[in-house]
Each structure stands twice: as structure tokens, then as C-alpha cells.
C-alpha positions in Angstrom: 163.6 80.4 130.0 160.9 83.0 131.6 158.9 81.7 134.4 155.5 81.6 134.1 153.3 80.9 137.9 149.2 79.9 137.3 147.9 80.4 140.9 145.0 77.8 140.9 144.1 74.2 140.8 140.9 74.4 139.0 139.5 74.1 135.4 141.2 77.5 134.4 144.4 76.6 135.9 145.3 73.7 135.0 144.2 74.4 131.2 146.9 77.0 131.1 149.5 74.6 132.7 148.9 72.1 130.0 148.3 74.5 127.0 151.7 76.7 127.7 153.8 73.4 128.7 152.9 72.7 125.1 155.0 75.3 123.9 158.4 74.0 125.6 158.8 77.9 125.8 158.5 78.5 129.4 159.4 77.1 132.9 155.5 77.0 133.8 154.4 76.5 137.5 151.2 75.3 138.7 150.2 76.9 142.0 147.2 75.0 144.5 146.2 74.9 147.7 144.9 71.2 147.5 147.0 68.4 145.6 143.7 67.4 143.2 141.5 69.0 140.1 137.8 68.6 141.6 135.4 67.8 138.8 132.4 70.1 140.2 130.4 69.2 137.4 129.9 65.6 138.1 130.0 66.0 141.6 126.2 66.4 142.1 126.3 62.7 142.1 128.3 62.2 145.4 125.3 63.4 147.7 122.8 60.9 146.0 125.6 57.9 145.7 126.3 57.6 142.2 129.6 58.8 142.7 132.4 58.4 145.7 133.9 61.5 146.6 137.2 60.2 144.8 135.5 59.2 141.7 135.4 63.0 141.5 138.9 64.1 142.2 141.7 63.8 139.9 145.0 64.3 141.7 147.1 67.2 140.5 150.6 65.1 140.5 149.0 62.8 138.0 148.2 65.7 135.4 151.5 67.3 136.0 153.7 63.9 135.2 151.9 63.3 131.7 152.2 66.6 131.0 155.7 67.7 132.6 154.8 71.6 134.4 156.0 72.0 137.8 153.7 71.9 140.8 153.6 73.6 144.2 151.2 72.6 146.7 151.1 75.6 148.8 148.7 78.6 149.6 148.8 82.1 148.0 148.5 85.1 150.5 149.5 87.9 148.7 150.6 89.3 145.3 152.7 92.3 144.7 152.6 92.5 140.6 154.7 95.8 140.8 157.5 93.6 141.9 156.7 90.1 140.0 156.4 88.3 143.7 153.7 86.3 144.9 153.9 85.6 148.5 153.0 82.0 149.4 152.5 80.6 153.2 156.0 78.9 152.6 157.5 80.7 150.3 158.1 83.5 148.1 157.8 82.9 144.2 159.0 85.4 141.3 158.0 85.4 137.8 158.2 86.8 134.4 154.1 86.6 133.6 151.7 85.5 136.0 148.2 84.1 135.3 145.4 84.2 138.1 143.0 81.3 138.5 142.4 80.9 142.3 139.0 81.1 141.7 136.5 83.2 144.3 134.9 83.3 147.6 131.5 82.9 148.1 129.1 85.4 150.0 128.4 85.3 153.5 124.9 85.2 154.1 123.9 85.3 157.9 123.4 82.0 159.7 125.1 80.2 156.3 126.8 77.6 158.7 123.2 76.2 159.1 123.4 75.3 155.2 125.0 72.5 153.1 126.6 73.2 149.5 127.9 71.6 146.4 129.5 74.1 145.0 132.0 75.3 147.7 134.8 73.4 149.2 134.8 69.9 147.9 134.9 68.4 151.5 131.2 70.2 152.2 129.9 67.9 149.2 130.8 65.1 151.0 129.0 66.7 154.5 125.7 67.3 152.5 125.7 63.5 151.4 126.4 62.3 155.0 123.3 65.0 156.4 121.0 63.7 153.2 121.6 60.4 153.9 120.4 60.8 158.2 117.1 62.4 156.6 116.7 59.6 154.5 117.4 57.1 157.3 114.7 59.3 159.3 112.3 58.2 156.7 110.5 61.3 155.7 111.5 65.4 155.9 111.5 68.9 154.3 114.3 69.6 152.0 115.2 73.1 150.4 117.4 73.4 147.5 118.4 77.0 146.7 121.0 79.3 145.2 121.9 83.2 145.6 123.1 85.9 143.2 125.5 88.8 144.2 124.2 92.3 142.9 127.4 93.7 142.4 128.3 91.1 139.8 125.5 89.0 138.7 127.5 86.9 136.2 129.0 85.2 139.8 125.8 82.8 140.0 125.8 79.4 140.3 121.9 78.3 139.7 122.3 75.4 137.4 124.0 72.7 140.1 120.9 73.8 142.3 118.5 72.8 139.7 120.4 69.4 139.0 120.5 68.9 142.8 116.7 68.9 143.2 115.9 67.0 140.2 118.4 64.3 141.5 117.3 64.4 144.9 113.7 63.9 143.2 114.9 60.6 141.6 117.1 59.3 144.5 114.1 59.6 146.6 112.0 58.0 144.2 114.3 54.7 143.5 114.0 54.3 147.5 110.0 54.3 147.6 110.2 57.4 149.7 109.4 60.3 147.4 105.6 60.9 149.2 107.4 61.1 152.3 109.6 64.2 151.5 108.8 68.1 150.7 111.3 69.3 148.2 111.0 73.0 147.5 113.3 75.1 145.4 114.3 79.1 146.5 115.8 81.7 145.2 115.6 85.5 145.5 114.9 86.5 141.8 111.9 86.4 140.4 112.9 84.2 137.3 116.0 82.4 139.1 117.6 80.1 136.0 116.1 83.2 133.5 119.7 83.7 131.8 119.4 80.2 130.3 116.5 81.4 128.3 112.9 81.7 127.9 112.4 78.1 126.5 114.6 76.7 129.2 112.4 78.5 131.9 109.2 76.8 130.5 111.0 73.2 130.4 112.1 73.9 134.1 108.7 75.1 135.4 106.8 72.3 133.5 109.0 70.2 135.1 108.8 71.4 138.6 104.7 71.1 138.5 105.5 67.3 137.2 107.6 66.2 140.0 105.8 68.2 142.8 108.5 70.4 143.6 107.3 73.5 145.5 108.4 77.2 144.7 109.7 80.2 146.8 110.8 82.8 144.1 111.2 86.6 144.6 111.8 86.7 148.1 115.3 88.3 149.1 116.8 85.7 151.7 117.1 87.4 155.4 118.9 84.6 157.5 119.2 80.9 157.2 118.4 79.5 160.7 118.4 75.7 161.8 114.9 74.9 160.8 114.8 76.9 157.6 115.1 80.0 155.8 113.6 83.5 156.7 113.1 86.0 153.9 112.6 89.8 153.8 108.6 89.9 154.6 109.6 87.8 157.4 107.9 84.5 155.8 109.8 81.2 156.5 110.8 78.3 154.9 110.7 75.4 156.9 113.3 72.8 156.1 115.3 70.0 157.9 117.9 70.3 155.3 119.6 73.1 153.2 121.5 73.2 150.0 122.2 76.8 149.2 125.0 77.7 146.4 126.2 81.4 147.4 127.0 83.3 144.3 130.5 84.6 144.4 132.8 87.6 145.3 136.2 88.3 145.0 138.7 86.0 146.5 140.1 87.6 150.2 143.7 86.7 148.9 142.8 89.7 146.2 142.5 92.2 148.7 146.4 91.7 149.9 147.4 92.1 146.4 148.2 95.8 144.0 146.3 94.3 141.2 142.9 96.4 140.4 139.5 95.2 141.5 135.9 95.4 140.5 133.4 96.4 142.7 132.5 92.7 143.5 136.0 92.3 144.3 137.2 90.2 141.0 140.4 91.2 138.8 139.6 93.9 136.3 140.8 92.5 132.4 140.5 93.2 129.2 139.2 91.1 126.5 142.5 89.4 126.3 142.3 88.5 130.1 145.3 90.7 130.7 145.6 93.4 133.6 145.6 96.7 131.5 147.9 98.1 134.6 150.4 95.1 134.4 150.5 93.5 131.0 152.4 90.4 132.1 149.5 89.3 134.3 146.2 87.8 133.4 143.5 86.9 135.9 140.9 83.9 134.5 137.7 82.1 135.3 136.2 82.7 138.4 138.9 85.2 139.5 138.0 87.7 136.8 135.6 90.3 136.0 133.8 89.5 132.9 132.3 91.6 130.6 129.6 91.0 128.2 125.8 90.3 127.9 123.4 90.7 131.1 122.9 87.3 131.0 126.8 86.4 131.1 127.6 83.4 133.7 131.3 82.2 134.8 130.8 78.6 133.7 133.9 76.1 133.6 134.0 75.7 129.8 134.8 79.4 129.7 136.9 79.4 132.2 138.9 76.9 130.3 138.8 79.1 127.1 140.3 82.0 129.0 143.0 79.7 130.2 143.8 78.7 126.3 143.8 82.4 125.3 145.7 83.0 128.4 148.3 80.9 127.0 147.9 81.9 123.3 148.4 85.5 124.2 151.7 85.0 126.6 153.0 83.1 123.4 152.1 86.3 121.3 153.8 88.7 123.3 156.8 86.7 123.3 157.1 86.4 119.8 156.5 90.3 119.2 153.3 89.6 117.9 149.8 91.3 118.3 147.5 88.2 117.2 145.3 88.1 120.6 142.8 86.0 121.2 139.9 87.3 123.5 137.1 85.8 125.7 134.1 88.0 125.2 133.1 86.1 121.5 133.0 83.0 123.1 130.6 84.1 126.2 127.7 81.7 126.0 125.6 79.6 128.3 126.3 75.7 127.9 125.2 72.5 130.1 124.0 69.7 130.0 121.5 69.6 132.8 121.2 66.6 134.6 117.9 65.2 136.0 118.7 61.9 137.5 116.8 59.9 135.0 117.5 62.2 131.6 119.2 65.5 130.8 118.4 68.6 128.9 120.9 70.3 126.9 120.8 74.4 127.4 122.7 76.5 124.8 122.5 80.6 124.9 124.4 83.2 123.1 123.8 86.5 121.4 121.8 84.8 118.6 119.9 82.1 120.0 118.3 79.9 122.9 118.3 76.3 122.5 116.5 73.8 125.1 116.3 70.3 123.7 115.0 67.6 126.3 117.3 64.2 126.7 115.3 61.6 128.3 117.4 58.9 129.7 120.3 58.9 127.4 120.9 62.4 128.2 121.9 61.4 131.9 124.3 58.6 130.4 125.9 61.3 128.3 126.6 63.7 130.9 128.1 60.8 132.5 130.2 59.9 129.6 131.5 63.8 129.7 132.8 63.5 133.2 134.8 60.0 132.1 135.8 62.0 129.2 137.0 65.2 131.0 138.8 63.4 133.1 140.8 61.2 130.5 141.6 64.3 128.8 143.4 66.1 131.5 145.7 63.0 132.3 146.5 63.0 128.6 144.5 59.7 127.6 142.2 60.7 125.3 142.5 63.7 122.9 140.9 66.6 123.4 137.8 67.2 121.3 137.6 70.9 119.7 135.0 72.8 121.5 134.3 70.2 124.7 
């Protein structure tokens, strides 16, 4: 049997392993530097103590046991695509097909160590929770929540979780009777952060900011993070006791030690079939890939899973000598249930329409239910519903 190596234990990599293993035609091995799948979309509830850290982790060994692929916990340090080799810290692996799915690194702004985040390494979410606990115990303070962009690749942005975080913190403080003691400010370097979600969504978000007394600091480039705030290009300062910042993605440092073609932002260049043109037996998916498409495109988990399913399908097509490949660009859209702590909003955008539907109360329950559903499907306890 031909060997397929999948590098990365996130949504993209796990989905590819599951799909390929179904065919029973390959020796499928998933390589990950951590032993669990982290459910980033529901990790927003860890800082506000609606979820424990272990509630948003799925052991890869459990997924592997259910679906039957091989699992290696090791860190990739380089790829020699011309020689069909992957170099790890403890071993060198060979392959017939390779799927690169180990995500992206984060842009390193000056003073980034003075910030917390929910979209970096999983344990950073716990550190943010602990720092929020300390500030709440103090009884008052200033909290700044924001995100940044990558001018070399505008799709590598993570704005949605920042919006969700500030709304959830608002509700969390309100439930403790402390909201009036805290100043909450949302900041971003763009003039209209979140504009890629569409005009209707932006109008609704601005309205909610006003209703919940959330301050805004938009349209100024971030110069530096300091211990007590954010410094902007005009030398103004947003004072804060606690900063949660989601830096934009940039190509993984691992990719610099490969012979794969990279974009200006350091992501792997691919065609519509997630295939690397120079190496047709190599695929790149999820955050590791350089997306092509409309200006509003964004890297999201559901697109990463589409890419994973397509990569598995296209590998099978190659083996069959067929050309019935599936592309990812027709599936590009913005899709999220933006949780607000006491409700949510359904946001959808593609090339033809923009939708924003408020979902008071039940929207929050819906996102919680999705989290349980997503974990159950990975563990094979519940059938996957098409499109979800």
C-alpha cells in the first residue's frame, strides 16, 4: 500500500486522515506535535469559565483508535519534497503522498509578550483565563480586546473570535455584577474590522457595541504593546490592565526549511485542487496554504475541512488515473455562528449574498450543541451531516 503522510493534528489534518482511511487503499499516518485536537471555535468559553480546558481537547489517540489510521507524535523540522522525505525531531519519514496541514505561525509584533491570546498555542487560552480571574478578583480594570492583519496575506486574519471574546467578557462581568467597574475596548488597525463578514454584519456589530458600552479604537496601526497598554502609530496609547490580541497568521517557520514554493507571506503555493504544482504528490491545506479567491476570503476551520476532504478525494483520483478532481475555491465563504455569551448571530457571506441573522438566547445554545456535535463526529459517535 502506498504511504500518505499528513502533517498536522488540527481540523484540516484530522479530516484528511479520516477521509483517506475510509478508502482502505493507503497506509495513512498523521504526524502531530501535540497529542490532541484543540477545538478552537469553542475555546472562547475557557476564559469565561463556561468550559474547562479539557472540555475543548479531543485526544488524537481516541480519534486514531476509532478510524484506524497511524499516529505519530513528533515535531516536523523540515521537508525534502524532491526526495519524498519529512524530517522530524526523532526520525525521518518517507511517503508517496504528502499533505501539509500544520497551520501557521503568528506575526510577532513588538511587545507581543505583553498580550494574551485565544488563537495561539492552546495553553495560552488558560493563561488568559488566569489573568482575567486576577483582574476580576481585583474588582475593576481596563480590558483591551483586538486583532491584527497581515498586509502580505489578508486572508490570514482571525477577527471573529476577538468579537466573540469581548461580547462574552461583557456578559461574564455582567453576571457577576461587575460590568460597571470595567472599561472594555475593542481595537484593530483596520478602518472597518470585520468588514469581510459583510455590511449587514458590520452594522449589527456597531449597534451592539453601542448598546453594551464597548469602546472602539479602529484604523490606527499598532506600533507596540507595553505592559499597561497598546501604542499606536500616532503615538496615542490605549491604556489597559489586560490585553487579549489575536495576531494575524504568517507562514510556519518549518516551511523555510523545505523546497516547497512559498507565497510572499510564507504559505505554500497551491492550485485549486490544493496541489503543489511543482510536486503533484504534495498537497497543502488549511492555514498552511496560500489561498486564492475574492478579497474578502478568510481562513476558517470549515474551509480547512473542505480542503482536507478534497485532498483525500484528489489523491484517490490520481491513483485511479482519473481527473475528476475537486477544487476548494467554489466553496470559499465566510460562515460562523458568532457567540455573544447570551445569544449569537449567524453570519454567512459568499460571492452572491451576505446574511446576518440575530439569534437571541438559542443561538448560544446552538453553538454549544455544535461543539458537542463536532467532537462526537471526530470520535465516530455521530454521523457527519453534509455541510456541517
